[in-house]
Structures are given as structure tokens and as C-alpha cells.
C-alpha positions in Angstrom: -9.4 35.2 -78.1 -10.4 31.6 -77.5 -9.8 28.9 -80.1 -10.1 25.2 -80.5 -7.5 23.3 -82.5 -9.0 21.2 -85.3 -6.5 19.0 -87.2 -3.7 21.3 -86.1 -5.4 24.5 -87.0 -6.7 26.9 -84.3 -10.4 27.8 -85.1 -10.9 31.2 -83.3 -14.3 32.2 -82.0 -16.3 34.7 -80.0 -18.9 33.7 -77.4 -21.6 35.1 -75.2 -24.2 33.9 -72.8 -24.9 30.4 -71.5 -27.4 27.7 -72.1 -28.0 25.4 -75.2 -25.1 25.8 -77.7 -25.8 28.0 -80.8 -23.1 28.1 -83.4 -22.9 30.7 -86.2 -21.0 30.3 -89.4 -20.2 33.5 -91.5 -20.2 33.8 -95.2 -17.8 35.0 -97.9 -15.3 37.7 -96.9 -16.6 37.4 -93.3 -15.4 36.2 -89.9 -16.8 35.9 -86.4 -17.4 39.7 -86.3 -20.1 39.2 -89.0 -22.4 38.1 -86.1 -21.8 41.2 -83.9 -25.5 42.1 -84.0 -26.5 38.6 -82.8 -24.2 37.9 -79.9 -26.2 39.8 -77.1 -29.7 38.9 -78.3 -29.0 35.2 -79.0 -26.6 34.9 -76.0 -29.5 35.9 -73.7 -30.9 32.4 -74.0 -28.1 30.4 -75.5 -24.3 29.8 -75.4 -23.9 31.8 -78.6 -20.7 31.1 -80.5 -19.4 32.7 -83.7 -16.5 31.0 -85.4 -13.9 32.3 -87.8 -13.4 29.7 -90.5 -9.9 28.4 -91.3 -7.7 31.2 -92.8 -10.3 34.0 -92.0 -9.4 36.7 -89.5 -7.7 36.5 -87.1 -6.2 33.6 -88.9 -3.6 34.1 -91.7 -4.0 33.6 -95.4 -1.5 31.1 -96.9 -1.8 29.4 -100.3 -5.4 28.6 -99.9 -5.2 25.0 -101.0 -7.4 24.0 -98.0 -9.9 26.8 -98.4 -12.7 24.4 -99.5 -16.2 23.6 -98.5 -15.1 20.0 -97.6 -12.3 21.3 -95.3 -14.6 23.9 -93.6 -17.4 21.3 -93.2 -14.9 19.0 -91.4 -13.7 21.9 -89.3 -17.2 22.7 -88.1 -18.0 19.1 -87.3 -14.7 18.8 -85.4 -15.4 22.0 -83.6 -18.8 20.9 -82.4 -17.4 17.6 -81.2 -14.5 19.3 -79.4 -16.8 21.8 -77.8 -18.4 18.9 -75.9 -21.8 20.5 -75.3 -23.9 18.1 -77.4 -25.8 18.9 -80.5 -25.9 22.6 -81.5 -28.4 25.0 -83.0 -26.5 25.6 -86.2 -26.8 28.9 -88.1 -25.1 29.6 -91.4 -25.2 32.6 -93.7 -24.4 32.5 -97.5 -21.3 30.4 -97.9 -21.6 29.5 -94.2 -25.2 28.4 -95.0 -23.8 26.0 -97.6 -21.3 24.6 -95.0 -24.1 24.3 -92.4 -26.2 22.3 -95.0 -23.2 19.9 -95.6 -22.7 19.4 -91.9 -26.4 18.6 -91.5 -26.1 16.2 -94.5 -23.0 14.3 -93.3 -23.2 14.7 -89.5 -26.9 15.0 -88.5 -26.2 13.8 -85.0 -24.3 17.0 -84.3 -27.2 19.3 -84.9 -30.4 19.9 -82.9 -31.9 22.5 -85.3 -30.7 24.3 -88.4 -31.0 27.9 -89.7 -30.0 28.5 -93.3 -29.7 32.3 -94.0 -29.7 32.7 -97.8 -27.4 29.8 -98.3 -25.0 30.2 -101.3 -24.3 27.8 -104.1 -25.9 26.3 -107.2 -28.7 23.9 -107.8 -28.3 20.7 -109.9 -30.8 19.4 -112.5 -33.0 17.7 -109.9 -33.7 21.1 -108.4 -34.1 22.9 -111.6 -30.5 24.0 -112.1 -27.6 22.7 -114.1 -24.4 20.8 -113.4 -21.9 23.0 -111.7 -18.6 23.7 -113.3 -16.8 23.1 -110.0 -15.7 26.7 -109.6 -17.3 29.9 -108.4 -19.0 32.0 -111.1 -17.8 34.8 -113.2 -18.3 37.6 -110.6 -16.3 35.7 -108.0 -13.5 35.0 -110.5 -13.4 38.7 -111.6 -13.3 39.8 -107.9 -10.6 37.3 -107.0 -8.5 38.4 -110.0 -8.7 42.0 -109.0 -7.8 41.2 -105.4 -4.9 39.1 -106.6 -3.6 42.1 -108.5 -3.8 44.2 -105.4 -6.9 46.1 -106.4 -8.7 45.3 -103.1 -11.4 47.9 -103.2 -12.3 47.1 -106.8 -12.5 43.4 -106.1 -14.6 43.8 -103.0 -16.9 46.1 -104.9 -17.5 43.4 -107.6 -18.4 40.8 -105.0 -20.6 43.2 -102.9 -22.6 44.2 -106.0 -23.0 40.6 -107.1 -24.6 39.6 -103.8 -26.2 42.9 -102.8 -26.9 44.8 -106.0 -25.7 48.1 -107.5 -24.1 50.4 -104.9 -23.9 47.7 -102.3 -20.2 48.3 -101.4 -20.7 52.0 -100.9 -23.7 51.4 -98.6 -21.8 49.1 -96.3 -20.8 50.4 -92.8 -17.1 51.1 -92.1 -17.0 48.2 -89.7 -18.3 45.8 -92.2 -15.9 47.0 -94.9 -13.1 46.5 -92.5 -14.1 42.9 -92.0 -14.3 42.3 -95.7 -10.8 43.9 -96.2 -9.3 41.8 -93.5 -10.6 38.7 -95.3 -10.2 39.8 -99.0 -7.5 37.3 -99.9 -9.6 34.3 -98.8 -11.5 34.9 -102.1 -8.4 33.6 -103.9 -9.0 30.2 -102.3 -12.8 30.3 -102.5 -12.9 30.8 -106.3 -11.5 27.3 -106.7 -13.2 25.5 -103.8 -15.0 22.9 -105.9 -18.4 23.5 -104.4 -21.0 20.9 -105.2 -24.5 22.0 -106.3 -27.4 21.1 -104.0 -29.4 18.1 -105.1 -33.0 17.1 -104.3 -31.8 13.8 -102.8 -29.4 15.6 -100.5 -32.0 18.1 -99.4 -34.6 15.4 -98.8 -32.3 13.5 -96.5 -32.0 16.4 -94.0 -34.8 15.7 -91.5 -33.5 18.2 -89.0 -35.9 21.0 -88.2 -34.8 23.9 -90.4 -35.6 27.5 -90.7 -34.9 29.0 -94.1 -34.4 32.8 -94.0 -34.3 35.4 -96.8 -34.4 39.2 -97.1 -37.2 40.9 -98.9 -34.7 43.1 -100.9 -32.2 40.3 -101.8 -31.0 39.4 -105.2 -33.1 36.9 -107.1 -30.6 34.1 -107.1 -30.9 33.6 -103.3 -34.7 33.3 -103.6 -34.3 30.6 -106.2 -32.2 28.5 -103.8 -34.6 29.1 -100.9 -37.5 28.1 -103.1 -35.8 24.9 -104.2 -34.7 23.9 -100.7 -38.1 24.7 -99.2 -39.7 22.3 -101.7 -37.3 19.5 -101.0 -36.4 19.6 -97.3 -39.0 17.6 -95.4 -38.9 19.6 -92.1 -38.3 23.2 -93.3 -40.2 26.4 -92.6 -39.4 29.8 -94.1 -39.4 33.4 -93.1 -38.7 36.6 -95.0 -37.1 39.5 -93.1 -38.2 43.0 -94.1 -35.9 45.8 -95.0 -33.0 43.4 -95.6 -30.9 42.3 -98.6 -28.4 39.4 -98.6 -26.7 40.4 -95.4 -29.9 39.9 -93.5 -28.5 39.7 -90.0 -26.6 43.0 -90.5 -29.4 44.8 -92.4 -32.1 44.1 -89.9 -30.7 42.4 -86.9 -33.7 43.0 -84.6 -36.1 41.2 -87.0 -33.6 38.4 -87.8 -32.8 37.8 -84.1 -36.5 37.7 -83.2 -37.3 35.2 -86.0 -34.4 32.9 -85.0 -35.4 33.0 -81.3 -39.0 32.3 -82.1 -38.0 29.3 -84.2 -35.7 28.0 -81.5 -38.3 28.4 -78.7 -40.5 26.0 -80.6 -37.8 23.4 -81.1 
């Protein structure tokens, strides 16, 4: 499995195809396998790359002190530079969408175009939200506590239902459950990651062409974030994928892939 060392840590990745670089960042409890349904389709016209963030499979969990948005943002920026293929088409899902937003905010020269797939996080007062407490919410804390006690399935169920609604864990495929189990302990770091809320000023400064993507069956909190970013980002367009909840790229890969390719063809 290929990897690129960033500040002494090997960032593993999967790749397919050739052409303009397209980099995908997974969300909570995921890894490079979270994009299995995208590799062939997006790799047909691009050098499609799916990374596994620091400490996610096949990496090892340690104490989690560096499992933060800031560290992962720096890792992605370093990865793009080390890849040496120029600005990338950057795609991020959920927590990975938040990281992609921060890379665009701090390192715009590294990104040719941006796809934010139901980015996770909170909104500050300027976007209609409230100041963040600096920690993940109650559901993430409860899920992390269960996982820390060795109740892996119970903790994963809490997180799945928070992001996907009642019964979400039971509905997941065996392959997706395996990915979540392999990354369960990363939640112990994520719950204290000190994630900043999105602000209007931050969103307004991202002039990169951006596609905002949501699922038509997603939980309301993700639509609220998309609404706020759509109103604040100056170069954003939006698409809603049918028959999809929060894990849009897994729920309806054909429609998601088609929407991303159509966007990239124009830009």
C-alpha cells in the first residue's frame, strides 16, 4: 500500500487512473476504503486518490493527542505538496469536508476546485449558530465513552444513528461496518479535537469554485450547514443527491459520481 510521509507519519492512500489529481478525504470512523464506490468512476478521467487520515486504518491508534482538525489539515496540505502534481480537485465528506474547508481557507493555492459533501461541524453566530464549546457534541461523547469501555458495537450505533437516523447502523453493509470497527478508537481522539465553528468571514474568503453536496434523506443538521455555506461562499453551487442520507457517496454512488464529474468537467 503506497504512503507519503508527512512530518514523520506515513499517510497511506489508494489510487486509480491518471490525469488531473483528485484527492478524497473520508469522514468520521472512515478511511481510504470509504471511497471504494468512487475510485473506478472518478479514476476514469482523473488520478483519483483516497487518503487514510493520520491514525486511521491501516495506521495505528495511539493516545490520540494529535487527532485534531489542525493536524489533519496540515497533513493534507503536506500530502498535496509532496504529491507534486499541482493543485488538486479536493473532495471531503463530513469531518473530511471540514478538513477540506480548512485546507481551502489556509492553502488556497493547493486547490483547483472543491467538493464539500455534507461537511461536519458547527456554525458560529455570524452564520446563525452559537459559539462552539470546543468539543464534539453529546452524541459523539456518549459514543466515545462506550467505545472506551470496550462496547464497540454500542458506541458505533450511537454515532451511526446521530448522523444517519434511527436504525442507521443496522442498515449499513458489512463492508462499511468493518471500516467503522477498524477505526472505532479514533473517536476517542475526535471527541476532544477542538474543532472551530464555521464563520461567515471564513466562508466568504474561499473563492475557489465549490460544489456543495447533500443527500435528500439526510439529517437536518447537515442541511443547515449547507444552507449557511451556500449563502456565504462566493463561488459555490449546490446539488442534492436522491435516495441518499449522510453517507451520500455510499448510498447512491452513481448519482454522486455523476454530479462530481459534471461539476469538474465545467471547471
